[in-house]
VEXFI-799696 format. One record per residue (C-alpha): residue number from 0; residue in three letters; x, y, z. Coordinates in nm, 3 decimals, padded with zeros to 5 digits, always signed. Layout:
<rs>
{r NUM,"ALA",{X,Y,Z}}
...
</rs>
This chain:
<rs>
{r 0,"MET",{+11.702,+09.601,+07.783}}
{r 1,"ASN",{+11.351,+09.462,+07.780}}
{r 2,"THR",{+11.483,+09.106,+07.762}}
{r 3,"LEU",{+11.703,+09.162,+08.066}}
{r 4,"LEU",{+11.414,+09.309,+08.265}}
{r 5,"ARG",{+11.185,+09.023,+08.164}}
{r 6,"LEU",{+11.454,+08.778,+08.278}}
{r 7,"PHE",{+11.465,+08.946,+08.619}}
{r 8,"LEU",{+11.085,+08.942,+08.645}}
{r 9,"LEU",{+11.070,+08.574,+08.550}}
{r 10,"SER",{+11.333,+08.493,+08.811}}
{r 11,"ASN",{+11.100,+08.652,+09.066}}
{r 12,"ASP",{+10.799,+08.454,+08.944}}
{r 13,"ILE",{+10.638,+08.762,+08.794}}
{r 14,"ASP",{+10.437,+08.697,+08.482}}
{r 15,"HIS",{+10.521,+08.947,+08.214}}
{r 16,"ASN",{+10.378,+09.044,+07.882}}
{r 17,"GLU",{+10.614,+09.082,+07.587}}
{r 18,"GLU",{+10.404,+09.377,+07.477}}
{r 19,"LYS",{+10.495,+09.585,+07.782}}
{r 20,"SER",{+10.702,+09.896,+07.734}}
{r 21,"LEU",{+11.045,+09.949,+07.887}}
{r 22,"SER",{+10.895,+10.190,+08.142}}
{r 23,"GLU",{+10.631,+09.934,+08.245}}
{r 24,"LEU",{+10.891,+09.658,+08.288}}
{r 25,"HIS",{+11.120,+09.896,+08.475}}
{r 26,"ALA",{+10.837,+09.993,+08.712}}
{r 27,"GLN",{+10.768,+09.627,+08.787}}
{r 28,"CYS",{+11.136,+09.570,+08.864}}
{r 29,"VAL",{+11.144,+09.874,+09.095}}
{r 30,"LYS",{+10.851,+09.726,+09.291}}
{r 31,"ILE",{+11.059,+09.412,+09.351}}
{r 32,"ASP",{+11.394,+09.578,+09.411}}
{r 33,"LYS",{+11.449,+09.948,+09.478}}
{r 34,"GLU",{+11.800,+09.934,+09.325}}
{r 35,"PHE",{+11.633,+09.961,+08.984}}
{r 36,"SER",{+11.504,+10.306,+09.077}}
{r 37,"SER",{+11.862,+10.434,+09.046}}
{r 38,"ILE",{+11.836,+10.394,+08.669}}
{r 39,"ASP",{+11.672,+10.687,+08.493}}
{r 40,"ILE",{+11.515,+10.575,+08.167}}
{r 41,"SER",{+11.333,+10.902,+08.097}}
{r 42,"LYS",{+11.583,+11.012,+07.831}}
{r 43,"ILE",{+11.526,+10.702,+07.622}}
{r 44,"ASN",{+11.274,+10.797,+07.353}}
{r 45,"CYS",{+11.137,+10.447,+07.307}}
{r 46,"ASN",{+11.075,+10.374,+07.677}}
{r 47,"GLU",{+10.699,+10.424,+07.643}}
{r 48,"LEU",{+10.662,+10.215,+07.327}}
{r 49,"ASN",{+10.552,+09.855,+07.341}}
{r 50,"ARG",{+10.718,+09.587,+07.132}}
{r 51,"ALA",{+10.494,+09.632,+06.827}}
{r 52,"GLU",{+10.536,+10.010,+06.832}}
{r 53,"ARG",{+10.915,+09.980,+06.867}}
{r 54,"ASP",{+10.956,+09.728,+06.586}}
{r 55,"GLY",{+11.171,+09.873,+06.309}}
{r 56,"LYS",{+11.236,+10.202,+06.488}}
{r 57,"TYR",{+11.588,+10.282,+06.591}}
{r 58,"CYS",{+11.773,+10.569,+06.750}}
{r 59,"MET",{+11.996,+10.706,+06.482}}
{r 60,"THR",{+12.224,+10.945,+06.670}}
{r 61,"ILE",{+12.546,+10.836,+06.834}}
{r 62,"ASP",{+12.451,+11.014,+07.158}}
{r 63,"LYS",{+12.116,+10.831,+07.186}}
{r 64,"VAL",{+12.270,+10.494,+07.107}}
{r 65,"HIS",{+12.545,+10.562,+07.361}}
{r 66,"GLU",{+12.283,+10.642,+07.629}}
{r 67,"CYS",{+12.101,+10.317,+07.554}}
{r 68,"VAL",{+12.421,+10.113,+07.576}}
{r 69,"ILE",{+12.510,+10.269,+07.910}}
{r 70,"LEU",{+12.163,+10.196,+08.050}}
{r 71,"ALA",{+12.165,+09.842,+07.912}}
{r 72,"ASN",{+12.500,+09.777,+08.081}}
{r 73,"ARG",{+12.367,+09.913,+08.411}}
{r 74,"PHE",{+12.063,+09.686,+08.388}}
{r 75,"LYS",{+12.284,+09.392,+08.295}}
{r 76,"THR",{+12.516,+09.450,+08.590}}
{r 77,"ILE",{+12.232,+09.477,+08.841}}
{r 78,"ILE",{+12.041,+09.179,+08.706}}
{r 79,"LEU",{+12.341,+08.948,+08.678}}
{r 80,"ASN",{+12.438,+09.038,+09.036}}
{r 81,"LYS",{+12.082,+08.977,+09.160}}
{r 82,"LEU",{+12.073,+08.640,+08.984}}
{r 83,"LYS",{+12.425,+08.558,+09.103}}
{r 84,"ILE",{+12.547,+08.503,+08.748}}
{r 85,"ASN",{+12.912,+08.561,+08.668}}
{r 86,"GLU",{+12.926,+08.710,+08.319}}
{r 87,"SER",{+13.266,+08.558,+08.247}}
{r 88,"GLU",{+13.119,+08.210,+08.295}}
{r 89,"MET",{+12.846,+08.273,+08.038}}
{r 90,"ASN",{+13.072,+08.219,+07.735}}
</rs>
């Protein structure tokens, strides 16, 4: 998810730091486009961790992984639409 959010920020000429947490990146995206506020990341345990803190830590329950996949797909859909990228043309 962080990579997708950084991509969106870069496309809007916003300098980003790879060490930022998911919640920090999400907040920056919300400032640019309010559509991102429709995505609630509060249930994701790692949203406050920066890259170094996250490294090697994984959600190990099916429910948590499922939540992350759903959120990642929502981010992907919004960002690809904002960047006018057709996912089917990416392959």
